[in-house]
C-alpha angles and dihedrals in degrees: 000000000000122000114228115234128188096274093048093045091054092045092051089057098057117349114062093173091055091045090052090050091050093052091043090231141053136292115234110249090244094050125136101032120217095265094053093041089057091052098045096087090055091049090050091048092051089053090049090049091051089053092047108036091168089074089078100224117178092212117098108256121239102245131154098006101311093125139058125341127185126224105230113195101210099197089063098025086233136140104229104166149341144230129200146185118222090231137295120327117296119242086268090055098251126135126184122229125201130175146174137185126192112258094246091060100043123113092038097100093251095125094050092045094048096043091046089056091050093046090050089050093047092053091055085072108082090215091066111092099157143005120219131197138167137204140175112279091235094051098103093175093056091045089054092046093052092045091051089052091054099253117152123215106257101179148307134261109192106296093350128094120212118213134190135193116194120207090241090060094055125134098033115242112235 
């Protein structure tokens, strides 16, 4: 896992060579996927806002690890995915987790391993009471991932499934 700082966030948007140099490896040809690529400008802006609080942004700043992290596959020195929090815990103690791994590196346990590390880290912060996530109802791989991580189905919204992991349920009992 590699945390994304301001320089790396900006490089991921438009300079793959610079991003590769910053991670001291390579970016998989399919990274970032379309969903993450669309969100990168917002991640970069949140990092800029954290560095310049006088700008008065209403978005929660990415400070102390509550932003984007990259999955770095060491055997190939390759970035193959990412996971992120939507910001620090809300006043209710919830934080949202999202993730993606390039298709060629799925089904290797990387998502579960990386997300488990982030979940463990998030629960070291006493403000974090629960972690939420969502996925498409027909995304069997994400459903399995969330179940392996100990998330419980919390509800549905159309074709989306909402999941929740309470601090008391971490780590999952196998």
